[in-house]
C-alpha positions in Angstrom: 47.7 -64.3 -23.8 44.6 -63.7 -25.1 43.5 -59.6 -25.1 41.0 -59.0 -22.1 38.9 -55.9 -22.4 39.3 -53.5 -19.1 35.5 -53.8 -18.2 35.5 -57.8 -17.8 34.5 -59.0 -14.2 37.0 -60.4 -11.6 35.8 -63.9 -12.0 36.8 -63.8 -15.8 39.8 -62.3 -15.1 40.6 -64.6 -12.9 40.1 -67.9 -15.2 41.7 -66.2 -18.4 45.1 -65.2 -16.2 45.0 -68.8 -15.1 44.3 -71.0 -18.6 47.9 -71.4 -19.3 48.8 -71.7 -16.1 51.1 -74.6 -15.6 51.3 -76.5 -11.5 54.8 -76.5 -10.4 55.4 -79.2 -7.9 54.1 -79.0 -4.3 50.9 -76.8 -5.4 47.7 -78.0 -4.6 45.6 -78.3 -7.6 42.9 -76.1 -8.7 39.9 -77.8 -7.3 37.6 -76.6 -10.1 37.1 -79.3 -13.1 39.2 -79.7 -16.0 38.3 -78.4 -19.2 37.6 -81.2 -21.7 39.6 -79.7 -24.1 43.1 -77.8 -23.1 43.8 -74.2 -23.7 46.0 -73.8 -27.4 49.4 -72.3 -26.6 49.0 -68.6 -27.0 51.1 -68.1 -29.7 49.6 -70.5 -32.0 46.3 -68.8 -31.0 43.7 -68.2 -34.0 40.5 -67.1 -33.9 37.8 -69.2 -35.5 35.6 -66.5 -35.9 35.2 -62.8 -36.7 33.9 -62.6 -33.0 36.2 -64.4 -31.4 38.8 -62.2 -32.9 37.1 -59.1 -31.4 39.2 -56.6 -29.9 37.7 -53.9 -27.6 38.0 -50.0 -28.8 39.5 -49.4 -25.5 42.8 -51.9 -26.4 46.1 -50.2 -26.7 47.1 -50.2 -29.9 51.1 -51.3 -30.6 51.7 -47.9 -31.6 51.1 -46.4 -28.2 54.6 -47.7 -26.6 53.6 -45.5 -24.0 50.8 -45.7 -21.3 48.1 -42.8 -21.4 49.1 -41.3 -18.3 52.5 -41.5 -19.1 52.1 -39.4 -22.4 49.8 -36.9 -20.6 52.3 -36.4 -17.8 54.9 -35.9 -20.3 52.5 -33.4 -21.9 51.8 -31.6 -19.0 55.5 -30.9 -17.7 56.2 -29.6 -21.2 53.3 -27.1 -21.2 53.8 -25.7 -17.8 57.5 -26.2 -17.8 58.2 -25.6 -14.2 62.0 -25.6 -15.0 62.0 -22.6 -16.8 64.4 -24.1 -19.5 61.9 -24.9 -22.8 61.5 -20.9 -24.1 59.7 -20.1 -27.3 61.3 -17.7 -29.6 60.3 -14.0 -28.7 60.1 -11.5 -31.5 62.6 -8.2 -31.8 59.5 -5.9 -31.5 56.4 -5.8 -30.0 53.4 -7.6 -31.5 49.7 -6.3 -30.7 47.6 -9.1 -32.1 43.6 -8.0 -32.0 41.4 -11.1 -31.5 38.3 -10.4 -33.4 35.5 -11.8 -34.7 31.6 -10.3 -34.7 30.1 -13.5 -34.3 29.7 -14.7 -30.6 30.8 -18.1 -29.1 33.4 -18.8 -31.5 36.2 -18.9 -28.5 38.0 -15.1 -28.9 38.4 -14.8 -24.7 39.3 -18.9 -24.2 42.0 -18.3 -27.7 43.2 -15.1 -25.9 43.9 -16.2 -22.3 45.5 -20.0 -23.6 47.6 -18.3 -26.0 48.6 -15.4 -23.3 49.3 -18.0 -20.7 50.8 -20.5 -23.0 53.5 -17.8 -24.1 53.9 -16.5 -21.3 54.4 -20.2 -19.4 57.4 -20.2 -22.2 59.3 -17.0 -21.4 57.4 -14.1 -23.3 56.6 -11.2 -21.2 53.0 -10.7 -22.2 49.8 -8.1 -21.7 46.1 -9.1 -21.7 43.6 -5.8 -22.6 40.0 -7.1 -21.8 38.1 -5.1 -24.1 35.0 -6.9 -23.9 32.4 -5.2 -21.2 31.7 -9.1 -19.7 35.0 -9.4 -18.6 35.4 -12.9 -19.1 39.1 -13.1 -20.2 39.6 -11.0 -16.4 37.6 -14.3 -14.8 39.6 -16.3 -16.9 42.7 -15.3 -15.4 41.4 -14.4 -12.2 41.7 -11.0 -11.9 39.3 -9.3 -10.1 37.0 -7.0 -12.2 34.2 -5.9 -9.6 32.7 -2.5 -9.7 35.5 0.3 -8.2 38.9 -1.7 -9.9 40.5 0.5 -11.9 40.0 -0.8 -15.6 40.6 -0.2 -19.5 37.5 2.6 -19.1 39.4 4.9 -17.0 42.3 4.2 -19.6 39.8 5.1 -22.6 37.4 8.0 -20.9 39.7 9.2 -18.6 43.1 9.0 -19.8 44.3 6.9 -16.9 48.0 5.5 -17.3 47.7 2.1 -18.7 50.4 1.0 -16.0 48.1 2.3 -13.4 45.6 -0.3 -13.9 47.4 -3.6 -15.4 48.0 -6.3 -12.8 49.7 -9.3 -12.3 48.2 -12.2 -13.2 48.6 -14.6 -9.8 50.3 -17.8 -10.5 51.9 -17.1 -14.2 55.0 -15.0 -14.5 55.5 -12.4 -17.5 51.7 -12.4 -17.5 49.9 -8.9 -16.7 46.3 -8.2 -17.6 44.2 -4.8 -18.1 40.2 -5.9 -16.5 37.2 -4.9 -18.0 34.5 -3.9 -15.5 30.5 -3.1 -16.2 31.1 0.3 -16.3 32.9 -0.8 -20.0 29.6 -0.8 -21.2 28.7 2.5 -21.5 31.9 3.2 -23.1 30.6 2.9 -26.7 28.4 6.2 -26.0 30.7 8.0 -24.2 33.5 7.9 -26.7 31.7 9.5 -29.4 31.7 12.8 -27.5 35.8 12.4 -27.1 38.7 13.5 -29.5 40.2 11.1 -31.6 38.0 8.4 -30.1 39.3 5.8 -32.3 43.0 5.7 -31.2 42.5 6.1 -27.6 44.1 2.7 -26.6 46.3 2.9 -29.3 47.9 6.1 -27.4 47.7 4.2 -24.1 49.6 1.2 -25.4 52.1 3.2 -26.6 52.8 5.1 -23.8 53.2 2.3 -21.8 56.5 2.5 -20.1 57.4 -1.1 -19.8 58.4 -3.7 -22.8 55.8 -6.9 -23.8 56.6 -8.9 -26.6 52.8 -9.8 -26.9 49.9 -7.9 -26.4 46.5 -9.6 -27.0 43.3 -7.4 -27.3 40.3 -9.2 -26.3 37.3 -7.6 -28.1 33.6 -7.7 -28.0 31.2 -9.3 -30.5 30.4 -6.3 -32.4 32.2 -4.1 -34.9 31.8 -0.9 -32.2 34.0 2.2 -31.4 35.8 -0.5 -28.6 36.5 -3.0 -31.4 37.9 0.3 -33.5 39.8 1.0 -30.7 41.3 -2.3 -31.0 42.0 -2.6 -34.8 44.0 0.7 -34.5 45.7 -0.1 -31.7 47.2 -3.4 -33.1 49.4 -4.2 -36.0 47.9 -7.9 -36.4 44.4 -9.2 -36.3 44.1 -12.7 -35.3 40.5 -14.4 -36.3 39.6 -17.8 -34.6 36.6 -19.1 -36.5 34.5 -21.9 -35.2 34.3 -24.9 -37.9 30.4 -24.6 -38.5 28.8 -22.7 -41.6 27.3 -19.8 -39.2 30.8 -18.7 -38.7 31.7 -18.0 -42.2 28.8 -16.2 -42.9 29.8 -12.9 -40.8 33.3 -13.5 -42.0 33.5 -11.8 -45.3 31.8 -8.4 -43.3 34.5 -8.7 -40.5 37.4 -8.4 -43.7 35.4 -5.6 -44.9 35.6 -3.5 -41.7 39.6 -4.3 -41.4 39.7 -2.9 -44.6 38.0 0.1 -44.0 40.2 0.8 -40.8 43.1 -0.2 -42.5 42.4 2.6 -45.6 41.3 5.4 -43.2 42.7 4.8 -39.4 45.5 2.0 -39.5 47.6 1.4 -42.6 49.8 -1.1 -40.7 47.0 -3.3 -39.9 46.8 -7.2 -41.4 45.4 -10.1 -40.8 48.0 -12.4 -39.5 46.5 -15.3 -38.0 43.4 -17.7 -38.5 43.0 -20.1 -36.0 40.3 -22.9 -36.4 38.6 -23.7 -33.1 35.9 -26.7 -31.7 36.9 -28.5 -34.0 34.9 -32.0 -34.2 36.6 -34.2 -36.3 33.1 -36.6 -36.1 31.5 -34.4 -38.6 31.9 -33.8 -42.2 31.2 -30.2 -41.6 34.4 -29.5 -39.6 36.5 -31.2 -42.8 34.8 -29.2 -45.1 35.0 -25.9 -43.4 38.7 -26.6 -42.7 39.2 -27.0 -46.2 37.3 -23.9 -47.2 38.9 -21.6 -44.7 42.6 -22.8 -45.9 41.7 -22.8 -49.6 40.9 -18.8 -49.2 43.4 -18.0 -46.4 46.4 -20.0 -46.9 49.0 -20.1 -45.1 47.6 -17.6 -42.6 45.8 -20.2 -41.0 47.5 -22.0 -38.6 48.2 -25.7 -38.6 46.8 -26.3 -35.1 43.3 -27.1 -34.9 41.0 -26.4 -31.1 39.4 -29.3 -30.9 35.5 -29.3 -28.7 37.4 -30.2 -25.3 35.7 -30.7 -22.2 38.8 -29.2 -20.1 38.7 -26.3 -22.1 34.8 -24.9 -21.2 35.0 -26.2 -17.5 38.6 -24.0 -16.8 37.2 -20.4 -16.4 34.9 -21.8 -13.7 38.1 -22.5 -11.9 39.7 -19.1 -12.9 41.9 -20.7 -15.0 43.5 -21.0 -18.2 42.9 -25.1 -20.1 46.9 -24.4 -19.6 47.1 -24.8 -15.7 43.7 -26.5 -15.5 44.4 -30.1 -17.1 48.2 -29.0 -18.7 48.0 -33.0 -20.1 44.4 -31.9 -21.8 44.2 -32.2 -25.3 42.7 -28.3 -25.4 45.5 -27.8 -23.7 48.0 -28.8 -26.1 46.4 -27.8 -29.3 46.4 -24.4 -27.7 50.6 -25.1 -26.4 50.8 -26.0 -30.4 49.1 -22.8 -31.5 51.1 -20.2 -29.5 54.5 -22.0 -30.4 53.8 -21.5 -34.2 52.5 -18.2 -33.5 56.0 -16.9 -31.9 58.0 -19.1 -34.0 56.1 -17.1 -37.1 56.8 -13.9 -35.6 60.6 -14.8 -34.8 60.8 -15.5 -38.6 59.0 -12.2 -39.4 59.4 -9.4 -36.9 56.4 -6.9 -36.5 57.2 -3.4 -35.3 54.7 -0.7 -34.1 56.3 1.9 -36.7 55.1 0.0 -39.5 
């Protein structure tokens, strides 16, 4: 049968479907006038010109054995993992990862939220520390963070234990969040006069009585005392890099600051993971940025790349991660692959809080 484009009208569909129909005995004949030349059999059909050979870009290829909806449903089941049978490797010791980049809008919070949810849905105990005064990670996990809610500010300034401010994330087992309220905006100034101001967060995480497989610290887009606290508390730095030219400009300064923290405050700190975000395969620039980053950082760059995806942008407005908002989307699949890669690397190279 000749391929029919999906946007064809009902009349065209009917005519194409009945063109090779052979009338059975006793069936009322078609009242329409017969064409002058009968249509050739489908197997012997050869297009006469390039126009006749046109196939819609929406036509499924032969390689796609499963329809798109079935493939999307399979991805959704894999990501949501309702049975709990699929698990990601758990590290031998807690991995404290600081998600940092001094440039704003590169996907730090989105990366933190979605990696945390992906790991938690697959058997890991995860804590998210929202260290950004905007509180976007708290919003993305649907954790209350209005004025008056105990938050990370109380831990840094008033030495409140972390377990007193951590909240369980609704609907996601094994996931907790320490929210950030607007009070955190003044913490930069207040920390200046506090004793051991650079290691306040590190002490709070170390004193936590429970065990986590992962602690993700979402940093503000700056290199102030809040980011320094995160770098001192962490063993690993995860840097999301937007696949655009401006994203590379501030990278050297970030690496220099990480080296300074390693030399003077936290010798165990290392840049362990680079994640390429907002990748647009239609542009040559995205390919050029990817190649530059991979050539410079080598194996530290994850093979998984996060594409530009509308679902990733929509999810926070519903107080969800893309993993639960649209688990079958390309954005959810990409973050799932990134989380799996991080988990597998952690299982091969366990990291301890003591060195």
